[in-house]
Residue frames as qw, qx, qy, qz and C-alpha x, y, z in Angstrom:
[[0.214, 0.173, -0.237, -0.932, 96.56, 74.77, 130.43],
 [0.604, 0.299, 0.570, -0.469, 92.92, 74.17, 129.69],
 [0.572, 0.290, 0.709, 0.293, 91.53, 72.58, 126.52],
 [0.318, 0.901, 0.257, -0.143, 90.34, 75.92, 125.11],
 [0.050, -0.853, 0.406, 0.324, 93.90, 77.15, 124.67],
 [0.431, -0.264, 0.811, 0.294, 95.02, 73.83, 123.17],
 [0.465, 0.519, 0.692, 0.189, 92.26, 73.80, 120.53],
 [0.135, -0.450, 0.139, 0.872, 93.20, 76.63, 118.19],
 [0.283, 0.360, 0.761, 0.460, 90.75, 75.89, 115.38],
 [0.003, 0.831, 0.483, 0.276, 88.38, 78.77, 116.17],
 [0.453, -0.768, -0.099, 0.443, 90.86, 80.98, 117.99],
 [0.445, 0.836, -0.064, 0.315, 92.61, 84.03, 116.56],
 [0.730, -0.374, -0.080, 0.566, 96.23, 84.61, 117.59],
 [0.167, 0.962, -0.005, 0.218, 97.34, 88.24, 117.79],
 [0.798, -0.098, -0.138, 0.578, 101.12, 88.50, 118.09],
 [0.173, -0.957, 0.051, 0.225, 102.67, 91.56, 119.69],
 [0.817, 0.318, 0.122, 0.466, 105.40, 92.27, 117.15],
 [0.295, -0.858, 0.097, 0.410, 108.40, 94.50, 117.74],
 [0.571, 0.768, -0.287, -0.044, 110.42, 93.58, 114.67],
 [0.196, -0.648, 0.727, -0.113, 112.96, 91.75, 116.82],
 [0.291, 0.227, -0.922, -0.118, 113.92, 88.11, 116.84],
 [0.138, 0.097, 0.883, -0.438, 111.65, 86.92, 119.67],
 [0.509, 0.437, 0.364, -0.646, 108.34, 88.31, 118.46],
 [0.516, 0.489, -0.494, -0.500, 109.17, 87.43, 114.85],
 [0.153, 0.183, -0.971, 0.026, 110.01, 83.89, 115.95],
 [0.332, 0.249, 0.738, -0.532, 106.68, 83.67, 117.79],
 [0.576, 0.507, 0.001, -0.641, 104.74, 84.86, 114.74],
 [0.404, 0.432, -0.746, -0.308, 106.66, 82.42, 112.55],
 [0.076, -0.050, 0.964, -0.249, 105.94, 79.56, 114.96],
 [0.464, 0.376, 0.556, -0.579, 102.20, 80.25, 114.94],
 [0.557, 0.533, -0.299, -0.562, 102.12, 80.51, 111.15],
 [0.280, 0.315, -0.897, -0.134, 103.86, 77.13, 110.87],
 [0.185, 0.146, 0.890, -0.390, 101.18, 75.74, 113.21],
 [0.065, -0.376, -0.698, -0.606, 98.56, 76.97, 110.69],
 [0.087, -0.575, -0.597, 0.553, 96.91, 79.27, 113.19],
 [0.152, 0.853, 0.362, 0.344, 94.77, 82.25, 112.27],
 [0.574, -0.385, -0.130, 0.711, 97.43, 84.89, 112.96],
 [0.240, 0.876, 0.118, 0.400, 97.74, 88.65, 112.78],
 [0.593, -0.084, -0.295, 0.744, 100.23, 91.08, 114.25],
 [0.121, -0.959, -0.212, -0.141, 100.14, 94.36, 116.07],
 [0.561, 0.180, -0.220, 0.777, 102.97, 96.84, 116.53],
 [0.301, -0.898, -0.315, 0.068, 102.75, 99.38, 119.34],
 [0.415, 0.486, -0.161, 0.752, 104.78, 102.57, 119.13],
 [0.528, -0.768, -0.339, 0.129, 105.20, 103.65, 122.75],
 [0.011, -0.978, 0.201, -0.048, 107.94, 106.18, 122.02],
 [0.859, -0.290, 0.271, 0.324, 110.77, 103.63, 121.97],
 [0.136, -0.725, 0.384, 0.555, 114.04, 104.97, 120.49],
 [0.186, -0.189, 0.832, 0.488, 114.11, 102.38, 117.67],
 [0.542, 0.453, 0.541, -0.457, 110.43, 102.69, 116.69],
 [0.483, 0.666, -0.262, -0.505, 111.16, 103.70, 113.08],
 [0.247, 0.426, -0.852, -0.179, 113.42, 100.72, 112.35],
 [0.310, 0.064, 0.894, -0.317, 111.24, 98.35, 114.38],
 [0.592, 0.515, 0.303, -0.541, 108.18, 99.33, 112.34],
 [0.464, 0.596, -0.524, -0.393, 110.09, 98.79, 109.08],
 [0.041, 0.265, -0.963, 0.038, 111.18, 95.33, 110.29],
 [0.446, 0.229, 0.729, -0.466, 107.68, 94.39, 111.48],
 [0.619, 0.558, -0.014, -0.552, 106.20, 95.27, 108.09],
 [0.386, 0.507, -0.731, -0.243, 108.77, 93.10, 106.31],
 [0.114, -0.106, 0.960, -0.234, 108.28, 90.15, 108.66],
 [0.540, 0.355, 0.523, -0.556, 104.47, 90.39, 108.41],
 [0.603, 0.572, -0.282, -0.480, 104.69, 90.47, 104.63],
 [0.216, 0.404, -0.886, -0.067, 107.09, 87.50, 104.61],
 [0.176, 0.056, 0.925, -0.334, 104.77, 85.50, 106.89],
 [0.214, -0.323, -0.680, -0.622, 101.60, 86.62, 105.11],
 [0.249, -0.552, -0.709, 0.362, 99.93, 88.00, 108.23],
 [0.029, -0.852, -0.280, -0.441, 97.79, 91.10, 108.59],
 [0.512, -0.150, -0.344, 0.772, 99.41, 93.85, 110.61],
 [0.075, -0.897, -0.267, -0.343, 98.31, 97.04, 112.28],
 [0.426, 0.191, -0.351, 0.812, 100.12, 99.81, 114.10],
 [0.376, -0.839, -0.389, -0.052, 99.03, 101.55, 117.28],
 [0.358, 0.413, -0.275, 0.791, 100.69, 104.75, 118.49],
 [0.421, -0.578, -0.595, 0.368, 100.35, 105.61, 122.15],
 [0.090, 0.860, 0.134, 0.484, 101.42, 109.22, 121.71],
 [0.372, -0.834, 0.329, -0.238, 103.61, 109.15, 124.80],
 [0.478, 0.429, -0.740, 0.200, 106.71, 107.39, 126.07],
 [0.847, -0.462, -0.257, -0.053, 106.76, 104.73, 128.76],
 [0.298, -0.852, 0.409, -0.136, 109.17, 105.26, 131.64],
 [0.884, 0.232, -0.357, 0.195, 112.44, 103.33, 131.51],
 [0.387, -0.801, 0.422, -0.174, 114.76, 102.64, 134.41],
 [0.388, -0.482, 0.781, 0.087, 117.93, 100.57, 134.16],
 [0.096, 0.167, -0.862, -0.469, 116.72, 99.07, 130.87],
 [0.057, 0.407, 0.907, -0.095, 113.30, 97.98, 132.13],
 [0.195, -0.249, -0.284, -0.905, 110.34, 99.78, 130.63],
 [0.235, 0.059, 0.697, -0.675, 107.78, 100.13, 133.40],
 [0.572, 0.341, 0.532, -0.523, 104.61, 98.12, 132.70],
 [0.249, 0.418, -0.564, -0.667, 105.40, 97.62, 129.01],
 [0.163, -0.011, -0.950, -0.267, 104.31, 94.01, 128.50],
 [0.107, 0.467, 0.771, -0.419, 101.19, 94.43, 130.64],
 [0.266, 0.596, 0.046, -0.756, 100.21, 97.57, 128.75],
 [0.233, 0.327, -0.698, -0.593, 100.89, 95.93, 125.38],
 [0.031, -0.180, -0.983, -0.025, 98.88, 92.82, 126.24],
 [0.168, 0.573, 0.602, -0.529, 95.91, 94.89, 127.39],
 [0.259, 0.553, -0.231, -0.758, 96.08, 97.13, 124.32],
 [0.151, 0.155, -0.872, -0.438, 96.21, 94.12, 122.01],
 [0.003, -0.346, -0.930, 0.124, 93.25, 92.43, 123.70],
 [0.114, 0.632, 0.470, -0.606, 91.25, 95.64, 123.95],
 [0.216, 0.572, -0.259, -0.748, 91.64, 96.75, 120.35],
 [0.272, 0.106, -0.830, -0.476, 90.25, 93.70, 118.56],
 [0.721, -0.087, 0.184, -0.662, 86.86, 92.00, 118.60],
 [0.628, 0.210, -0.741, -0.113, 88.28, 88.54, 117.82],
 [0.503, -0.350, 0.629, -0.478, 87.04, 86.04, 120.38],
 [0.748, -0.604, 0.043, 0.271, 88.30, 83.59, 121.42],
 [0.354, 0.872, -0.266, 0.207, 91.65, 85.34, 121.27],
 [0.838, -0.303, -0.044, 0.451, 95.21, 84.48, 122.12],
 [0.098, 0.970, -0.212, 0.064, 97.56, 87.41, 122.69],
 [0.933, 0.004, -0.049, 0.357, 101.08, 86.15, 122.02],
 [0.145, -0.948, 0.281, 0.038, 104.28, 87.67, 123.33],
 [0.807, 0.425, -0.338, 0.234, 107.85, 86.87, 122.31],
 [0.331, -0.783, 0.450, -0.276, 109.37, 86.82, 125.77],
 [0.810, 0.199, -0.538, 0.123, 112.03, 84.29, 126.75],
 [0.797, -0.540, -0.202, 0.180, 113.70, 82.89, 129.87],
 [0.711, -0.163, -0.099, 0.677, 116.66, 84.31, 131.75],
 [0.106, 0.658, 0.091, 0.740, 115.65, 87.95, 131.53],
 [0.267, -0.074, -0.599, 0.751, 115.95, 89.97, 134.69],
 [0.281, -0.127, -0.022, -0.951, 112.62, 91.75, 134.22],
 [0.417, 0.146, 0.718, -0.538, 109.37, 90.85, 136.01],
 [0.661, 0.472, 0.144, -0.565, 107.27, 91.14, 132.83],
 [0.546, 0.455, -0.654, -0.260, 109.22, 88.33, 131.16],
 [0.105, -0.234, 0.912, -0.320, 108.49, 85.70, 133.83],
 [0.299, -0.308, -0.881, -0.197, 105.97, 82.91, 134.33],
 [0.130, -0.485, -0.613, 0.610, 104.68, 84.83, 137.36],
 [0.163, 0.336, -0.118, -0.920, 103.94, 87.84, 135.15],
 [0.295, -0.051, -0.767, -0.568, 102.14, 85.55, 132.69],
 [0.249, -0.428, -0.850, 0.178, 99.93, 84.26, 135.52],
 [0.047, -0.490, -0.359, 0.793, 99.20, 87.80, 136.73],
 [0.221, 0.256, -0.329, -0.882, 98.32, 89.20, 133.32],
 [0.271, -0.194, -0.878, -0.344, 96.15, 86.16, 132.59],
 [0.134, -0.498, -0.738, 0.435, 94.13, 86.85, 135.75],
 [0.108, 0.463, 0.060, -0.878, 93.56, 90.42, 134.59],
 [0.274, 0.128, -0.639, -0.707, 92.53, 89.28, 131.10],
 [0.207, -0.318, -0.925, -0.006, 90.20, 86.68, 132.63],
 [0.009, -0.505, -0.522, 0.688, 88.55, 89.43, 134.63],
 [0.236, 0.437, -0.174, -0.850, 87.89, 91.47, 131.51],
 [0.427, 0.247, -0.643, -0.586, 87.05, 88.67, 129.08],
 [0.839, -0.119, 0.280, -0.452, 85.55, 85.88, 131.16],
 [0.698, -0.220, 0.662, 0.165, 88.23, 83.54, 129.84],
 [0.720, 0.648, 0.249, -0.007, 87.83, 84.40, 126.13],
 [0.369, 0.848, -0.339, 0.173, 91.32, 85.95, 125.96],
 [0.903, -0.323, 0.052, 0.277, 94.46, 83.97, 126.74],
 [0.073, 0.898, -0.425, -0.092, 98.00, 85.24, 126.88],
 [0.976, 0.069, 0.070, 0.194, 100.73, 83.06, 125.43],
 [0.002, -0.853, 0.510, 0.109, 104.50, 83.23, 125.48],
 [0.970, 0.180, -0.151, -0.056, 105.75, 80.18, 123.60],
 [0.660, 0.419, -0.422, 0.459, 109.38, 80.85, 124.60],
 [0.411, -0.803, 0.158, -0.402, 108.96, 81.88, 128.24],
 [0.828, -0.463, 0.313, 0.047, 110.99, 78.83, 129.34],
 [0.842, 0.357, 0.110, 0.388, 113.47, 78.93, 126.42],
 [0.441, -0.541, 0.141, 0.702, 116.81, 80.70, 126.34],
 [0.313, 0.770, -0.163, -0.531, 117.58, 83.25, 123.63],
 [0.016, -0.409, 0.837, 0.364, 119.80, 80.69, 121.88],
 [0.306, 0.246, 0.919, -0.045, 116.91, 78.19, 121.87],
 [0.393, 0.731, 0.320, -0.457, 114.53, 80.82, 120.45],
 [0.196, 0.689, -0.480, -0.507, 117.01, 81.54, 117.68],
 [0.144, -0.156, 0.954, 0.211, 117.34, 77.83, 116.90],
 [0.382, 0.502, 0.738, -0.241, 113.54, 77.46, 116.72],
 [0.329, 0.797, 0.019, -0.507, 113.37, 80.49, 114.42],
 [0.036, 0.515, -0.735, -0.439, 116.11, 79.07, 112.20],
 [0.256, 0.101, 0.960, 0.056, 114.24, 75.77, 111.97],
 [0.357, 0.679, 0.579, -0.276, 111.10, 77.67, 110.92],
 [0.525, 0.419, 0.406, 0.620, 113.01, 79.54, 108.20],
 [0.096, -0.943, -0.224, 0.228, 112.80, 83.02, 109.76],
 [0.598, 0.537, 0.003, 0.595, 114.95, 85.44, 107.72],
 [0.519, -0.592, -0.277, 0.550, 116.90, 87.19, 110.48],
 [0.335, 0.048, 0.204, 0.919, 118.06, 89.91, 108.09],
 [0.167, -0.611, -0.474, -0.612, 114.50, 91.25, 108.11],
 [0.551, -0.699, -0.429, 0.151, 114.47, 91.67, 111.91],
 [0.197, 0.668, -0.232, 0.679, 115.74, 94.65, 113.88],
 [0.716, -0.576, -0.360, 0.161, 116.97, 94.51, 117.47],
 [0.395, 0.252, -0.282, 0.837, 118.45, 97.57, 119.14],
 [0.320, -0.685, -0.590, 0.286, 117.29, 99.16, 122.38],
 [0.327, -0.525, -0.081, 0.782, 118.95, 102.52, 121.80],
 [0.157, 0.547, -0.227, -0.790, 118.28, 103.74, 118.28],
 [0.805, 0.530, 0.184, -0.192, 116.88, 103.21, 114.84],
 [0.873, 0.229, 0.158, 0.401, 119.29, 102.07, 112.14],
 [0.639, 0.260, -0.721, 0.065, 122.13, 101.60, 112.31],
 [0.808, -0.505, -0.304, 0.006, 122.12, 99.31, 115.34],
 [0.237, -0.904, 0.322, -0.149, 124.33, 100.59, 118.16],
 [0.733, 0.339, -0.566, 0.168, 126.16, 97.26, 118.50],
 [0.172, 0.349, -0.655, 0.648, 126.50, 97.75, 122.26],
 [0.599, -0.269, 0.247, -0.712, 123.10, 97.24, 123.94],
 [0.545, -0.133, 0.796, -0.229, 121.79, 93.90, 125.22],
 [0.780, 0.478, 0.308, -0.261, 119.71, 93.23, 122.09],
 [0.492, 0.760, -0.414, -0.091, 122.64, 93.95, 119.78],
 [0.193, -0.533, 0.811, -0.145, 124.82, 91.76, 121.98],
 [0.738, 0.098, 0.616, -0.255, 122.33, 88.89, 121.65],
 [0.742, 0.646, -0.012, -0.178, 122.46, 89.17, 117.86],
 [0.258, 0.744, -0.614, 0.046, 126.26, 89.16, 117.85],
 [0.399, -0.387, 0.794, -0.245, 126.59, 86.32, 120.39],
 [0.715, 0.208, 0.639, -0.192, 124.19, 84.12, 118.41],
 [0.269, -0.160, 0.670, 0.673, 125.64, 84.90, 114.96],
 [0.385, 0.666, 0.610, -0.188, 122.40, 86.42, 113.69],
 [0.272, 0.905, -0.061, -0.322, 123.99, 89.29, 111.76]]
C-alpha cells in the first residue's frame, strides 16, 4: 500500500455499516485508531433492513460516529446467498455520496467467504474503479479481508465492541432465524 493510505491524519474513513459484527468491528477498530470516522447504512431491500438499521444506530451512538442512511428503493438480486454486485455497489455509493477527500471507504469483509466480493481480488478490482473516478483520492479498505470470522470477533472483543448491540441475520428482522450462515457464525463464536 502507498503512503497516502498509511497516513490517516487528513483522511476521512467512511465505514459501510450493516449492524453486523464485521462492519461494527471495522468501525470500532478505526475509532480506536483515532481516525476521523463516520458510517453509512444502505437499505437495498435486504430482509433484515429494519433490525440492521436499529443495530447500526446503536453501534454508531456507542462509538460516537456520525451516521447516515441511504435507501436504494429497490432490491438487489440474490442467488444462492450471494447478492449480485452488493459490495461494489455499496462502495461506489459510499464514495459517490460524500465530498470528503481524501477518503477511505471501509468494508467489514473477512476471509474464507465463498463470494467474489469478499476477496482480495475484488478489493483490487474495486480500487481500480475508484482510482478511475477519483484519481487516487478514494481508497477502499477491508481491515479483516485476511482474517477469519473468529479472528474478527476476537479483535472486536479486544476493542470492547458490545455484541448485544449488533444484529446478524440474512433472512429476517428480529427475531434472528437462528439457522442462516450469519446466525450460525454468532452461535459458533458464542456471541449471543
